[in-house]
C-alpha positions as a Markdown table, in Angstrom:
| # | Residue | x | y | z |
|---|---|---|---|---|
| 1 | Unk | -68.6 | -51.7 | -16.3 |
| 2 | Unk | -66.0 | -54.4 | -14.3 |
| 3 | Unk | -68.5 | -56.9 | -12.4 |
| 4 | Unk | -67.0 | -59.6 | -10.2 |
| 5 | Unk | -68.8 | -62.9 | -9.0 |
| 6 | Unk | -67.9 | -64.7 | -6.2 |
| 7 | Unk | -69.6 | -68.6 | -6.3 |
| 8 | Unk | -68.8 | -71.7 | -4.4 |
| 9 | Unk | -68.8 | -74.5 | -6.4 |
| 10 | Unk | -67.7 | -78.1 | -5.7 |
| 11 | Unk | -65.4 | -79.5 | -8.8 |
| 12 | Unk | -66.9 | -82.3 | -10.2 |
| 13 | Unk | -70.4 | -81.0 | -9.4 |
| 14 | Unk | -73.4 | -80.5 | -11.7 |
| 15 | Unk | -75.1 | -78.6 | -9.7 |
| 16 | Unk | -76.1 | -74.7 | -11.2 |
| 17 | Unk | -75.0 | -72.0 | -10.0 |
| 18 | Unk | -76.8 | -69.6 | -8.2 |
| 19 | Unk | -77.1 | -66.0 | -9.1 |
| 20 | Unk | -74.9 | -63.9 | -7.8 |
| 21 | Unk | -75.9 | -62.2 | -4.5 |
| 22 | Unk | -73.1 | -58.9 | -4.3 |
| 23 | Unk | -72.1 | -56.9 | -7.5 |
| 24 | Unk | -68.7 | -55.5 | -6.9 |
| 25 | Unk | -67.9 | -52.2 | -9.1 |
| 26 | Unk | -63.7 | -51.3 | -9.7 |
| 27 | Unk | -62.8 | -48.2 | -11.6 |
| 28 | Unk | -62.5 | -44.3 | -11.1 |
| 29 | Unk | -66.0 | -42.4 | -12.3 |
| 30 | Unk | -67.7 | -39.2 | -13.0 |
| 31 | Unk | -65.9 | -36.1 | -11.1 |
| 32 | Unk | -62.8 | -38.0 | -9.6 |
| 33 | Unk | -62.2 | -39.2 | -13.1 |
| 34 | Unk | -62.2 | -36.0 | -14.7 |
| 35 | Unk | -60.1 | -34.6 | -11.6 |
| 36 | Unk | -57.5 | -36.9 | -12.1 |
| 37 | Unk | -57.0 | -36.1 | -16.0 |
| 38 | Unk | -56.9 | -32.8 | -14.9 |
| 39 | Unk | -53.9 | -33.4 | -12.0 |
| 40 | Unk | -52.2 | -35.4 | -14.6 |
| 41 | Unk | -52.3 | -32.7 | -17.4 |
| 42 | Unk | -51.7 | -30.0 | -14.8 |
| 43 | Unk | -48.3 | -32.2 | -14.0 |
| 44 | Unk | -47.3 | -32.7 | -17.5 |
| 45 | Unk | -47.7 | -28.7 | -17.9 |
| 46 | Unk | -45.7 | -27.9 | -15.0 |
| 47 | Unk | -42.7 | -30.2 | -16.7 |
| 48 | Unk | -43.3 | -29.1 | -20.1 |
| 49 | Unk | -42.6 | -25.4 | -18.3 |
| 50 | Unk | -39.5 | -26.2 | -16.3 |
| 51 | Unk | -37.9 | -28.4 | -19.2 |
| 52 | Unk | -38.5 | -25.1 | -21.3 |
| 53 | Unk | -36.5 | -22.7 | -18.5 |
| 54 | Unk | -34.0 | -25.0 | -17.7 |
| 55 | Unk | -33.1 | -25.2 | -21.2 |
| 56 | Unk | -33.7 | -21.4 | -21.7 |
| 57 | Unk | -31.5 | -20.6 | -18.3 |
| 58 | Unk | -29.0 | -22.8 | -19.8 |
| 59 | Unk | -28.6 | -20.8 | -22.8 |
| 60 | Unk | -28.8 | -18.0 | -21.6 |
| 61 | Unk | -25.8 | -18.7 | -18.8 |
| 62 | Unk | -23.9 | -20.4 | -21.9 |
| 63 | Unk | -23.3 | -23.5 | -19.9 |
| 64 | Unk | -21.5 | -25.9 | -21.8 |
| 65 | Unk | -19.4 | -28.8 | -21.0 |
| 66 | Unk | -16.2 | -26.7 | -20.0 |
| 67 | Unk | -17.9 | -24.1 | -17.9 |
| 68 | Unk | -19.8 | -21.3 | -18.4 |
| 69 | Unk | -20.2 | -18.2 | -19.9 |
| 70 | Unk | -17.0 | -16.5 | -19.9 |
| 71 | Unk | -16.3 | -18.9 | -17.0 |
| 72 | Unk | -13.9 | -21.7 | -18.1 |
| 73 | Unk | -12.7 | -24.9 | -15.9 |
| 74 | Unk | -9.1 | -26.1 | -16.4 |
| 75 | Unk | -6.9 | -28.7 | -15.2 |
| 76 | Unk | -5.0 | -25.5 | -13.2 |
| 77 | Unk | -8.0 | -24.0 | -12.4 |
| 78 | Unk | -10.5 | -21.3 | -13.3 |
| 79 | Unk | -10.2 | -19.3 | -16.1 |
| 80 | Unk | -12.5 | -16.3 | -16.8 |
| 81 | Unk | -12.8 | -13.7 | -19.7 |
| 82 | Unk | -14.1 | -9.9 | -19.5 |
| 83 | Unk | -15.4 | -8.2 | -16.0 |
| 84 | Unk | -17.2 | -9.9 | -13.3 |
| 85 | Unk | -19.1 | -9.1 | -10.4 |
| 86 | Unk | -18.7 | -10.9 | -6.7 |
| 87 | Unk | -21.7 | -10.0 | -4.2 |
| 88 | Unk | -19.8 | -12.0 | -1.4 |
| 89 | Unk | -16.2 | -12.8 | -0.5 |
| 90 | Unk | -14.4 | -14.7 | -3.1 |
| 91 | Unk | -11.3 | -17.1 | -1.7 |
| 92 | Unk | -8.5 | -18.4 | -4.1 |
| 93 | Unk | -5.5 | -19.1 | -4.0 |
| 94 | Unk | -4.2 | -17.2 | -6.4 |
| 95 | Unk | -5.7 | -14.6 | -8.7 |
| 96 | Unk | -3.9 | -13.1 | -12.0 |
| 97 | Unk | -4.6 | -11.6 | -15.4 |
| 98 | Unk | -3.8 | -12.8 | -18.9 |
| 99 | Unk | -0.1 | -11.6 | -20.3 |
| 100 | Unk | -1.2 | -9.2 | -22.5 |
| 101 | Unk | -3.8 | -7.3 | -20.1 |
| 102 | Unk | -4.0 | -6.0 | -16.7 |
| 103 | Unk | -5.5 | -7.3 | -13.1 |
| 104 | Unk | -8.3 | -4.5 | -12.5 |
| 105 | Unk | -10.2 | -4.7 | -9.2 |
| 106 | Unk | -12.5 | -2.1 | -8.5 |
| 107 | Unk | -15.4 | -1.7 | -5.9 |
| 108 | Unk | -18.2 | 1.0 | -5.1 |
| 109 | Unk | -16.6 | 1.0 | -1.3 |
| 110 | Unk | -13.2 | -0.5 | -0.7 |
| 111 | Unk | -10.8 | -3.7 | -2.0 |
| 112 | Unk | -10.0 | -5.8 | 1.0 |
| 113 | Unk | -7.5 | -8.8 | 0.7 |
| 114 | Unk | -7.0 | -11.3 | 3.5 |
| 115 | Unk | -5.0 | -13.6 | 4.4 |
| 116 | Unk | -5.6 | -16.3 | 7.1 |
| 117 | Unk | -3.9 | -19.2 | 8.9 |
| 118 | Unk | -5.2 | -22.7 | 9.2 |
| 119 | Unk | -7.8 | -21.5 | 12.1 |
| 120 | Unk | -8.9 | -18.8 | 10.1 |
| 121 | Unk | -7.7 | -16.0 | 11.5 |
| 122 | Unk | -6.7 | -13.4 | 9.1 |
| 123 | Unk | -2.8 | -12.6 | 9.6 |
| 124 | Unk | -2.3 | -10.1 | 7.1 |
| 125 | Unk | -4.4 | -7.8 | 5.8 |
| 126 | Unk | -4.6 | -5.0 | 2.7 |
| 127 | Unk | -7.1 | -2.7 | 1.9 |
| 128 | Unk | -7.9 | 0.0 | -0.5 |
| 129 | Unk | -10.5 | 2.9 | 0.1 |
| 130 | Unk | -11.7 | 5.8 | -1.0 |
| 131 | Unk | -9.3 | 7.8 | 1.4 |
| 132 | Unk | -6.7 | 5.9 | 2.3 |
| 133 | Unk | -4.6 | 2.2 | 1.8 |
| 134 | Unk | -4.5 | 0.4 | 5.4 |
| 135 | Unk | -2.1 | -3.1 | 5.9 |
| 136 | Unk | -2.4 | -4.9 | 9.0 |
| 137 | Unk | 0.4 | -7.3 | 9.3 |
| 138 | Unk | 4.1 | -7.8 | 10.9 |
| 139 | Unk | 6.0 | -7.1 | 7.6 |
| 140 | Unk | 5.3 | -4.8 | 4.6 |
| 141 | Unk | 7.9 | -5.8 | 1.8 |
| 142 | Unk | 7.6 | -4.2 | -2.0 |
| 143 | Unk | 10.4 | -6.0 | -4.1 |
| 144 | Unk | 11.3 | -5.9 | -7.8 |
| 145 | Unk | 10.4 | -7.8 | -10.5 |
| 146 | Unk | 14.0 | -8.7 | -11.5 |
| 147 | Unk | 15.1 | -12.3 | -10.9 |
| 148 | Unk | 17.4 | -11.0 | -7.6 |
| 149 | Unk | 13.7 | -10.2 | -5.9 |
| 150 | Unk | 15.3 | -6.5 | -4.0 |
| 151 | Unk | 14.0 | -5.7 | -1.2 |
| 152 | Unk | 12.8 | -1.8 | -2.0 |
| 153 | Unk | 10.8 | -1.0 | 0.5 |
| 154 | Unk | 10.2 | -3.0 | 4.1 |
| 155 | Unk | 8.6 | -1.7 | 6.9 |
| 156 | Unk | 8.2 | -3.5 | 10.2 |
| 157 | Unk | 7.0 | -2.2 | 13.7 |
| 158 | Unk | 10.6 | -1.2 | 14.6 |
| 159 | Unk | 11.7 | 0.0 | 11.4 |
| 160 | Unk | 11.2 | 0.8 | 8.1 |
| 161 | Unk | 13.6 | 0.2 | 5.4 |
| 162 | Unk | 14.1 | 1.3 | 1.6 |
| 163 | Unk | 16.4 | -0.2 | 0.0 |
| 164 | Unk | 16.6 | 2.2 | -3.4 |
| 165 | Unk | 19.9 | 3.1 | -4.9 |
| 166 | Unk | 18.0 | 6.5 | -4.9 |
| 167 | Unk | 15.2 | 7.8 | -3.0 |
| 168 | Unk | 13.5 | 11.4 | -4.5 |
| 169 | Unk | 11.1 | 13.7 | -2.6 |
| 170 | Unk | 9.1 | 15.8 | -5.3 |
| 171 | Unk | 6.7 | 17.9 | -3.0 |
| 172 | Unk | 7.2 | 21.6 | -2.6 |
| 173 | Unk | 7.1 | 21.3 | 1.4 |
| 174 | Unk | 10.4 | 18.3 | 1.3 |
| 175 | Unk | 10.1 | 15.7 | 3.8 |
| 176 | Unk | 9.7 | 16.0 | 7.4 |
| 177 | Unk | 10.9 | 13.7 | 9.8 |
| 178 | Unk | 10.1 | 14.1 | 13.7 |
| 179 | Unk | 13.1 | 11.5 | 14.6 |
| 180 | Unk | 16.4 | 11.4 | 13.4 |
| 181 | Unk | 17.8 | 10.3 | 9.5 |
| 182 | Unk | 20.6 | 8.0 | 9.1 |
| 183 | Unk | 21.9 | 8.1 | 5.1 |
| 184 | Unk | 25.1 | 8.1 | 3.2 |
| 185 | Unk | 24.0 | 11.3 | 1.1 |
| 186 | Unk | 21.4 | 13.9 | 0.7 |
| 187 | Unk | 21.9 | 16.1 | -2.0 |
| 188 | Unk | 19.1 | 18.0 | -4.1 |
| 189 | Unk | 17.9 | 17.6 | -7.8 |
| 190 | Unk | 21.1 | 18.0 | -10.6 |
| 191 | Unk | 20.3 | 19.2 | -14.4 |
| 192 | Unk | 16.5 | 20.4 | -13.3 |
| 193 | Unk | 15.8 | 23.7 | -14.9 |
| 194 | Unk | 12.9 | 24.5 | -12.2 |
| 195 | Unk | 15.5 | 22.5 | -9.2 |
| 196 | Unk | 15.1 | 24.3 | -5.9 |
| 197 | Unk | 18.0 | 24.4 | -3.5 |
| 198 | Unk | 18.6 | 21.7 | -0.9 |
| 199 | Unk | 17.8 | 23.4 | 2.3 |
| 200 | Unk | 17.9 | 21.3 | 5.7 |
| 201 | Unk | 15.8 | 23.3 | 8.3 |
| 202 | Unk | 14.5 | 22.7 | 12.1 |
| 203 | Unk | 12.3 | 25.2 | 12.5 |
| 204 | Unk | 11.5 | 24.7 | 16.3 |
| 205 | Unk | 14.6 | 23.1 | 17.9 |
| 206 | Unk | 18.2 | 22.5 | 16.8 |
| 207 | Unk | 19.7 | 21.3 | 13.6 |
| 208 | Unk | 22.9 | 18.3 | 14.5 |
| 209 | Unk | 24.6 | 16.5 | 12.4 |
| 210 | Unk | 26.9 | 13.3 | 12.8 |
| 211 | Unk | 29.2 | 11.4 | 11.2 |
| 212 | Unk | 32.0 | 9.0 | 12.8 |
| 213 | Unk | 34.6 | 10.0 | 10.1 |
| 214 | Unk | 33.9 | 13.3 | 8.8 |
| 215 | Unk | 30.7 | 15.7 | 7.2 |
| 216 | Unk | 31.1 | 16.9 | 3.9 |
| 217 | Unk | 29.5 | 19.8 | 2.6 |
| 218 | Unk | 29.8 | 20.8 | -1.2 |
| 219 | Unk | 27.5 | 23.4 | -3.8 |
| 220 | Unk | 29.3 | 23.1 | -7.0 |
| 221 | Unk | 26.7 | 25.1 | -8.5 |
| 222 | Unk | 26.0 | 27.9 | -5.8 |
| 223 | Unk | 26.9 | 29.2 | -2.0 |
| 224 | Unk | 26.1 | 27.5 | 1.0 |
| 225 | Unk | 24.1 | 29.2 | 3.8 |
| 226 | Unk | 23.9 | 28.6 | 7.4 |
| 227 | Unk | 21.5 | 30.5 | 9.5 |
| 228 | Unk | 20.8 | 30.1 | 13.2 |
| 229 | Unk | 19.1 | 32.1 | 16.1 |
| 230 | Unk | 21.6 | 31.3 | 18.2 |
| 231 | Unk | 24.5 | 29.4 | 17.8 |
| 232 | Unk | 26.4 | 27.5 | 14.9 |
| 233 | Unk | 29.2 | 25.2 | 16.3 |
| 234 | Unk | 31.5 | 23.6 | 13.9 |
| 235 | Unk | 33.7 | 21.3 | 16.2 |
| 236 | Unk | 36.5 | 18.6 | 15.3 |
| 237 | Unk | 37.1 | 16.2 | 17.8 |
| 238 | Unk | 40.4 | 14.9 | 16.3 |
| 239 | Unk | 41.7 | 16.6 | 13.5 |
| 240 | Unk | 41.8 | 20.6 | 12.1 |
| 241 | Unk | 38.9 | 23.2 | 11.3 |
| 242 | Unk | 40.3 | 24.3 | 7.8 |
| 243 | Unk | 38.1 | 27.5 | 5.9 |
| 244 | Unk | 39.7 | 27.4 | 2.5 |
| 245 | Unk | 38.1 | 30.0 | 0.4 |
| 246 | Unk | 39.6 | 33.0 | -1.6 |
| 247 | Unk | 37.9 | 35.7 | 0.6 |
| 248 | Unk | 36.6 | 34.9 | 4.5 |
| 249 | Unk | 34.4 | 37.7 | 5.5 |
| 250 | Unk | 33.4 | 38.3 | 9.2 |
| 251 | Unk | 31.0 | 41.2 | 8.6 |
| 252 | Unk | 29.9 | 42.0 | 12.3 |
| 253 | Unk | 32.8 | 41.1 | 14.3 |
| 254 | Unk | 33.4 | 42.8 | 17.3 |
| 255 | Unk | 35.9 | 45.5 | 17.0 |
| 256 | Unk | 37.6 | 46.2 | 20.2 |
| 257 | Unk | 38.3 | 49.0 | 22.3 |
| 258 | Unk | 41.7 | 50.5 | 23.6 |
| 259 | Unk | 40.9 | 54.3 | 23.7 |
| 260 | Unk | 44.2 | 55.0 | 21.8 |
| 261 | Unk | 44.3 | 55.3 | 17.9 |
| 262 | Unk | 47.7 | 55.1 | 16.1 |
| 263 | Unk | 46.3 | 55.5 | 12.5 |
| 264 | Unk | 46.2 | 52.4 | 11.4 |
| 265 | Unk | 44.4 | 53.6 | 8.2 |
| 266 | Unk | 41.9 | 51.3 | 8.9 |
| 267 | Unk | 43.5 | 47.9 | 8.6 |
| 268 | Unk | 42.6 | 45.4 | 11.4 |
| 269 | Unk | 44.3 | 42.1 | 13.0 |
| 270 | Unk | 41.7 | 39.3 | 13.9 |
| 271 | Unk | 42.5 | 38.3 | 17.5 |
| 272 | Unk | 41.3 | 35.0 | 19.3 |
| 273 | Unk | 40.2 | 35.3 | 22.7 |
| 274 | Unk | 41.0 | 32.1 | 25.0 |
| 275 | Unk | 37.4 | 31.0 | 24.9 |
| 276 | Unk | 37.3 | 31.2 | 21.2 |
| 277 | Unk | 35.9 | 34.5 | 21.1 |
| 278 | Unk | 36.9 | 36.7 | 17.8 |
| 279 | Unk | 37.3 | 40.3 | 17.9 |
| 280 | Unk | 38.9 | 42.9 | 15.6 |
| 281 | Unk | 41.8 | 45.1 | 17.0 |
| 282 | Unk | 43.7 | 47.7 | 14.8 |
| 283 | Unk | 46.7 | 46.6 | 13.4 |
| 284 | Unk | 50.2 | 48.2 | 13.7 |
| 285 | Unk | 53.6 | 47.3 | 13.5 |
| 286 | Unk | 53.4 | 44.8 | 16.6 |
| 287 | Unk | 50.3 | 42.8 | 17.6 |
| 288 | Unk | 48.1 | 44.9 | 19.3 |
| 289 | Unk | 46.0 | 41.8 | 20.3 |
| 290 | Unk | 47.3 | 42.4 | 23.9 |
| 291 | Unk | 46.6 | 45.9 | 24.0 |
| 292 | Unk | 42.9 | 44.8 | 23.3 |
| 293 | Unk | 42.6 | 41.6 | 25.2 |
| 294 | Unk | 40.2 | 43.0 | 27.9 |
| 295 | Unk | 37.4 | 42.8 | 25.8 |
| 296 | Unk | 37.8 | 39.1 | 26.3 |
| 297 | Unk | 36.7 | 39.8 | 29.6 |
C-alpha cells in the first residue's frame, strides 16, 4: 500500500509534525487489476495470432521481394507464369506471351477487349462469344506477320477489301453474293481429285458479266456450259464475236419452210434475219435464204 502524507511545516522550526488527517491510496487493486491483466494477455494473444496469420498468408501467396507467387514485378512491367484467373476487368497497355508459348484467353461466357480514349469512352470493342465474334469500330484490319505488314483483310462501313493474292472458297455451296463482285480472275480448284466444276449461278435473277476490255472464259480440262431460262446475249460493242471450234452445233435451230422441196438430201444452210434470228434453209446450188425469208416475220 502506498501512502502519501500532506503536512505543512515551516523551515527551521523544530515543532513536532502532527498526525496526518487524510491518507490516499494510489493503484489498481482487486477485480480491476485482474481485468487489466486479462485484457493485456488478450491483446498479446491477438497480436501473436495476427503475426502468425500474416506469416502464413505470405508463405501461401509466395510473397517475395520481386513479386507474389507467379507474378513477378520487373522494370518493363509484370510477368506472370502459369494460368491465372481475373474476376474483374484487366487494364493493360500490352499483353503478350513468352516466345516459346501461346497466349490463351479463356472465359466461361465471352472474352471482350475494349479500347478507350482519354475520356474513357469505348472507341473499339472485340467480343468473342460462344455463338459469334463481334467487332465494333470504325475499321477492322488483318495484316500479315511479314515486315512489310501487307493488308490481308480490311473492313470499313463503306467497303471490304481482301488483299491476298488468292481467295479460296472451300464451302460446298460456294460463295453467296447479294450484290456485284469486282475481281480480275475467278477460277476453280486445280489439281485436286475431288474438285468440283466452277459454276456461276443466279437462281432468281439474271447473271451479267462486264469488262472494260474483254471477258476471257477458258476451260482447258473440260467444257463450258451456259444455261438460261430466257435469253443468252453475247455482245461486243467494238469488235467481232468469234466462235472458234472444230464442231459448232445448234441442235434446236428452227427449220424454215417454203412449201417446196428440191431434194437437198438433208443438207441445210444457216440463214440470218435482219433482227439476228437464225434459221435453217434447205441447201441448193444457190442460196435459198431469200426463199425462206418469210420465217423472219
